N, C-alpha and C positions, 0 to 999 in steps of 0.2 A: 621248345616253345618260349622260354624265357630269353633265349639269345634273340628270337624273333621280336619279342615285345621291346627288348632294350634297343634294338636297332631301329625300330619304329620310332621310339622315344628320341633317340639320338638325331634321327632325321628330322623329327619335328622341331627339336632344339635348334638344329642348323638352319632350318627354314625360318624360324622364329627370329634368330639372330640376322639372317640375311634381310629380312623383312624390315627389321629395326634399322639396319644400316642403310637400306635402300630408301627409306622414309627421311633420313637425314639428307642424303644427297638430293632427293626430289624436291624437298622443301626449299633447299638453297637454290636449286636450278629454277624453280617455279617463281620464286620470289626475289630472286638476286639479291639475297641476304642471308648472312650466317643463320643456322638453325637457332642459335641462342638468341639471336636478335629477334627472331619470328616468335620464339617462346615467351620472351619478354613481354611482347605484345599481347600474347594470348593469356598468359597467366600472370594476373595481378596480385602480388603477395600482400599487398596492402588490405585487400579485401577479406583476408583471414580474420574474422571476427566470429567467435564462437558464442552462441546464445548462452547467457548465465542467468542464474537465478538473481533477483534483487531481494533485499530484505527492509523490513521496517523495523526499527528499534525503538525501545521505550527511553524514558528520560536518564536511565542508568545504563543505556547501551544494551540492554538485552534483547535478542531478536525475539519478536512475538508474531511475525507473519513473514512467510516466504513467498515470493511471486514468481511464477514461472509459466510459460505458455508453451506447451508440447514437450519442452526438453527440460527435465530437471537436472540442472547442472550449476555446480559452483567452481570457479576457477582457482587453481592453485599453482603458484609459481615454482620453477624447477629447483630453485635453492630450498624451498619449504617441503619438497618431496623426500620423505625417508628413503635412505639408500637401498633399503631391501625391496622396495615397491619398484624402484627403477630397474634393478637387477632381475627381479621376478619377471617382468615384461620382456626384457631383453632375452633371458634364457628361454621364454615360452614362444616369442615371436620371431626373434632375429638376432642371433647370437653374434653375427658379424656386423651389427648395426654401426659400430665406430670405425669400421674399415671400408665398407663399400661406399659407392658413389649414388646410392639411391636404388640400385637393384642388385641382387646377388645370383650371378650366373649359376653357381653350384645348386642354390636352392630351386632356380628355375629347372635345372636339370632333373633333380629329385622329382620335382612336381610333374615333368614331361614324362618320366618313366611311370609314375603312378597313374597318370591319366591315360598313358598308352595301355597300361594293364586294364584299366576300368572302361576304356573306349568312350571316355567322357571327360569333361574338365571337372575332376574331383578335388584337386589341390592345386592353389595358386602360386605357391612359392613366392609369396609377396613379403617384402621387407616391411619394416615398421613405417618407413617413409612412403611406400606404396599404399599401404593401408590407410595412412593419413590423407593421401590424395583422394583415395576413394570416398572417405568421410566427408571431406571438404568439397570435392568438385565433381566426382563421378557418381554413377549408380553402382549397385552391388551385382549387376548384370555379368554373368560369366560367359564372355566371348573373347576370341583372340583380339579383335578390333579394340574393345575396351582395355585389354591387357597392354596393349602397344601404346595407346594414349596415357595409361598409368605409368608406364616406364618413362615417357617424355616428361610428364608433369614430375614425377619424382626426381628426375635428374635435374630438372630446373629448380625444384625447391632446394636441393642439395647445394647449388650454386649460390643460392641467396641468404639461406639462413644457417645456423650452426646446428650441429647434432643435438646439443642440448635443447635448443629451441625447438626441434623437431620432435624429440621425446617429450617435451613439456606440453606441446599442443596434442600429440597423439594420446597422452594419458588423460588429457581433460576432454578430448573429442570422443573417445570411443564409447560404444553403448554397451551398457551392462544388464540389459533386460528390465522389465518391470518399469519402463519409463525413466530409467536412470542412466545418466551420461556422465562420464567422467568418473575419476577415482573417489573425490570428495563425496559425491551424492552416493556412490556405491557403498561406500564405507559405512555412511550414515544410514542407509537403506538396510543393509544386512547385518551390520554389527552395531549400529547405533552409536557409533563413537568417531572422532575425529582420526584422520589418516596417521597422525603422529602417535596415536595409541595402538595401532595395529601390530600384532605380533607377526613374526616371520610367516608362521603357518596361515594366518588370515590373510597376509598380504599374497601368498601364492594362491590361496584359495580364490581371491577376487581376480587376480591375474588370469585364472582358468576360464572365466565367464566369456570375455569378448570374442574369443575364437568362434563360438556359436552360442549366442545368447539364449537360443530356445532349447537347445540340448543340454547346455550347461546351466539352465536356470536353477539356482539352488532351492528355490521354493517349490518347484515341481519334481526336480531330478537331482537331489542332494548327492546322491552315489556318483552320478556322472562327474559332478564338480568336484567332488572328493578325489576320484580317481585321476582327473587331469591335474589337480593340485598336486598330488603325490609325484606324477610326472615331471611337472615343473621343479619341484624340490630336487629330484634327481638330476635334472639338467643343471641346476644351479650348482651342486656338489660337483657334477663332472666338469663344469667350467671354472671351478674353484672359486665360485662366488661366495660359497659358505663353507664352514667347516664341518667335519664329520659329526662333532658334537651338536652344532646347530641344526644340521640335518635330522639327527636322531630326536632332538627335543621337538623340532617342528612336526615331525611324523606321528609323535606320541600325543600331541596336543588334541584334545577334542574340540572339534568346531561346533561352537554353540550360536546358532542364528539369533539375532535379536532385532527383528525387523522394525525400523523406525520410520514413522510416517512425517510428511513435511510439517513444520511448526506453522501453526494456523490458530492463533488465540485472539481474543478481543476483536470479533468481527465488527461490532458497531464502530470501533474506533478505526480499524484498518480501512473500512469501506470509505469512511469520511476522508481519511488521509490521500486516499487515490483520488478523490473528487477534488481536494485542495491542491494535490500535485498538478493538476491540469490548469488551474488558476494561477499557481505560481509560475509554471512554465510559460503560460501566456504573457504574463505581466514581465517576466524576465526576457521574453523574445521581443519586447517592445510593442506589444499591442497595447493601445490605448482606446478605452471605452469612450463612445461619443455620448456626451450628456448622461454618462452613467449607463447607457444602454448599448446593446449591439443591434444594428439594423438587420432585418431578417436574412437578406440575400447575403450580406456579409458575415452574418453569424454561422449560416452553413457552411461557407467556404472555410471560414476560420477554424470552426468546430472539427472539421475533417483534418485540417493540418495539425491541430493540437493532438488530436487523437492518435495520429501517426507518429508525432514527435514523442509522445509519452510512451507509446508501445515500443519504440526503438529504445528509449531510455531504460524501460524496464527489462528489456532483453539484453541489456549491456552490463548488468551486475551492479546496479547503483544501490548505495545504502541511504535510507531514508530516516533521518533522525528525528523523532518527534518528542512531544512533551507529555506523552502518556505516563500517568501515574498509575501503575497496577494497582496499588492498594485502594486508591480513591474509585478506580475503575470498578474493581470487586465490590466496593461497598455500595455504589450507585446501583449495580445490578442486584444486589441483595435488597436494597430498598424498595426498588420498583416491584420486584417479585413478591415480596412480603404483603404489600397492599393491593396488587392488581392481579396476582397469579390465578386465583380463583374467581375471577370476574370476567365479563365480556370485554372490559375496558382495555384500551392501550395507552401507552404513555411514552414520553420522552424526557430525558435529563441532560443538561449541560453544565459543566462545572468549569469555571475559568479562575486561575490563579490571579489575584489582584495586583500582585507585585511584579509579575512577569508578562501579564497579558497572555498567557498560554492556556490552551484548551487542555486540561489534565484529565477529564473524564468526559464521556460521551455516550449516552444510550439511545439506541434508535428503536427499541421496541422491547416487550417482555422477553421474548425468546428469539431475539434477532439473529439472523443467519446472514453470511456475506451476500452483498448486493441486492438484498431485499429493499423494498420501500423503507427508506430511512426517516424516521418521524422527526428526528433531531434537525435535519437541514432540508429535508424534501417536503415536509408537511407544512403547507402555508394555511394558516387559520386565523379566524377573527381573533384579536387579542383581547376583546373586552376591556375592562378598566385598567388593565396592566399596561395600556398605551397611555394613561393620563399623565404619569410623571414626565414623560419625554415630549408628549406633544402640547399639554396643557399648563402643567404646574410650573415646570421649570421655566419654559418660555415666558409665562406671566410674571414670575418673580424676577425674572432677568430683564424684562422690559419695563416693569413699573418700580421695581425696587421696593416692593411692598413687604410688610412684615408677615410672618405666618400667623400671627394673632391678629391681623387686621380682619375686619368683618365683611362678609360676603353675602349676598342674597341667594338663598338655596330654594326659594319658592318656585312654583310652577314657571316654566319658560316656554314659549312659543314662538316660531318665526317662520311665516309662510307655511302654516300648516304642519310644521315639524315640531312635535311637543314630546321631548324626552321624558322618559319615567324613571323614577328610583326604584330600587329594589322592593319588591312587595307593593308597588305603587303608593309608597309612603310620601308624604309631604312634609317640608321642613320650612322653617323661617329664616331668620337672620342668624348666621352662625359664623365662626372664624374659618380661615382658609385651613388651618390645621385639622380642625374637626371634620370640615367637609371632605378633606382629602383622606383621613384615616378611616372614615365610615363610607367612603366611595359614593358620595351623592353625585348623580348623573346630571342634575339640574344646574349644579354649580359648575361642573367641568365645562358644559356646553356654553354656559353664560360667559365663563373666563375666556374660552376661544374666541367667542363672539367679540369680546371687549378688545382682545389684542388684535384680532382679524385672522382669518383662516390661513391666509398665505404667510403670515407672519410665523404662526405656529408651525407650519410645514417647512418653513426655511431652517428650523432647528433640526427636525427630525431627517431632513434630506441628506444631513451630513452622516448619517448612519448608514446609508447606501442599502436600505431595504430594497431587496431585488424586485419584489412584486409591487411596489408602489406605483400608481399611475395617476395621471392628472385628474381623473374624475374622482379620486379619493379627497380632493381638497374641497371639503364641505363639513358642515358642522357635525353630522353624525359621526365623524371620525373621532370627535373627542371622547366617545364611549365605545370606541373600537369598531365602528361601521366602516370597513374597508371593502374594496372589490375582491382582492385576493387574500389580504392577510399577511402576516409574518410568520416566520419559523421560530421554534424555540431558540435555536442557536442565534438568530438575528436579535431577538429580544434580549436574551442573555447577555449578548455581546454589548448592547447598547446600554444596559444597566451598569455595566463597569464603568461608564462615565461618572458615575457617583462615588467610584473610589479612586478617581484620578484627577480630583479638583476640577471637574467639568470638562476634561479633555477626554477625546475619544480617539482609540487607535483599535483596529481590528485585532480580534483574538485569533491566534494561529495554532494549529496542531502540528505543522512542521517547522522544525528548527533550521535544518539545511539539508541538502542532497549531495552526496558524495559519489564520485565514480569509482571504479573498481581500484584504482590506485590512491584513494583517499583525498583526491583533489575535489574542492568545493565546486559544485556546478551551479547550484541554486541556493538562496536564501532570502528570506523577506527583508525588505528595506522600508518598513512602513514608518510613516510619520504621524504624529499625534495632531490633532485638530482641536482647538478649543471651541466648544460647543456653547457653554455658558460661563459665567464668571465663577470664581472660586467662592465668592460671597454667596451667591445663588445656590452653589453645590452644598454649602454648609446647611443652608435653610432646607433643602431638599432631604439631606441626610437625617435631619431632626424630624421631618415629617414622615420619612419612611420608617423610623424608629416608633413613631406614634401609632402606626398601622399595626406593628407587631404587639406594642405593648397595650394599647386601648381600642383598637379598631378591628378590621376584618380578618386579621391574621393572627390572632392572639394564641391560636393553637401552635404556631410555629416557634413560639418564644422559648429560649433557654439561655441561662447565664453566660455572657462572653462580653468582651471589651467593647463590641459594637454589633448591633443587629438591627436590620431594616429590610423592608421589602414591600411588595404591592400585590394584592390578589387581583385576578380578572376572571369573570364569568360572562359568557356570551348569552345572546337571547335563547330562551328555551333550554338553558343549561347544557349547551352542546359541547362547550369547551371550559376545561377548569384550568387556570393558570395561577402559578405562584413563582415570583422572581424575588429572590432575596440575597442579601450580602451580609457577610461579616468582614472584619478586616483582612482575613486571609482569602477568602473565596466569594464569588458571586455565582449562584446556581440557580438555574431556571427549570421549572417542571411545568410539562403540559400533560393534562389526562383528557382522553376523550375516545370517540370511536373514529376510525378511518372514514366511514360514511357519516356525517353529521346526525346525531340522534339526540332526542330529548333524553337527558340523564338526571332529571330532577331527583329521582329516588336515591342517587348516590351523592348529591350535594351536601347533604347534612353529615355525610361520613368523612368528609374533607380529605380525600385520598391524597390530593396534590400537596396539601400541606403537611399531611402526615409523612409522605415520601421525603419531602424537603428537610423537614426536622430530623427524620431518622438518619439521613445521610449526612446532615450538616453537623449534628452533635458529635459524630464520630470523626469526620475529616477535619474538623476545626481544632480537635483537641491538640 
């Protein structure tokens, strides 16, 4: 019976080889060109691009977020691979790897005998090169037609790249089960360690999995994996890849799985980083906004192109270097949770480093999870009186060169039936600019905007590129925060940094730069500062902002420091609470409210927005 089976297997092998040779001649005859030329056209090796994880790192270079879509893989170069890992795979999968031309006739013969015995294709006899071809170009279908194609592709790959390059690609491409691809991801998943820390026993254990990732899944069938690991170690010993001593030590080592999940921290910040990445790519690719806006049809086409571009980037293993300060981020989270956790209120916080114009902390909500509605940059709310420094007071001082102690009428103001009211419907008389500002008189703010002209006031804030600003906003109610759409906490905090830069504005950024897998810089911001108002005006504004904290509506935020200033904002019916303040180190903005605007008067006197700001800034300003 065995002789019959062997005879059938040999005949199958001869038929297989005959078909392979026939295919060579057939292709050359049909195309009147050498088979190698034909394969060169069919197999484009430049297209070998494995999907790789991208990472987001904080200001100190520590990874806090890994990004992958479908395939968890981190690429490792051949010269960084420990020798024991290379040898383990060669022993397990293809001991003739460095001598064959892409396929191994003896392995095919062994497979043919086995398949003849089983009356089906049970063993493939595939080399590492053939397995690589299967992973890159073909399916896992077990047919002779696919096998022939696999041989042709393997032959062609061997002609074009080196053995070391093939092994590098193979070890990075293969599947290790549980959505892990490549040795780096597998090492982190099953042992929670980098590949250069793996022992010989652990290396052989991982090399056991790709042969059949379901059967050798160590989480479900540990004993199966362990049995194959021992077989691989014996093969390594037989091929003199390891010594008797190394073999014995590896066999005796107890394998302890330590399953590691992907790094996924600081969701508030990473979600915004991915949003900013689109903006950075768009700007770097030469797209210029028309009058600060994108026309509707053009936007749809452009957004689709950018989405595709960013998706390709994130699958290429980029490293996104950011300005995240984990200490500050943690403190912001503690502060917002302390005052809002047991309430129905939501909130957002933004902190910007005044010296670098970097976003060092960002909170999108109390218990924010990845890609949820992000209140720091996606919530556009009426800013209340927090808009007054930007739209009214700084422009007025800049246009008139007035003193902050000059007198101004705070009495009732009406124009075309528009009659703004002060808080509590209070009325005032003649007062100083500084007093009107620190106590947030609405009648004064509207009167000042009327004096310099609505268009003049808006010519200043248009430099801040508020995303939802529209032409219908150009009216007197804007002086007290009456806008069509409003502003986001990030936009408002960003605009306030102008008071820390002598009246010049430059957008605050979360991303420093984006590097490819080889460390080459692909993208980085190249923002230029724009002078909004004069340095003299800025100094006056800083003094008035301080008066708000020391004598005005934000006394609850005061703490001793070299400089402190800010402005409160409350919208009609107490729907939004704002406080944006600055020290010499940081500018921080806080918004508190509900996602669906609701009257929150009962929370107003608790001053949650001011308490959150003070709690955070006292700690991070030290």
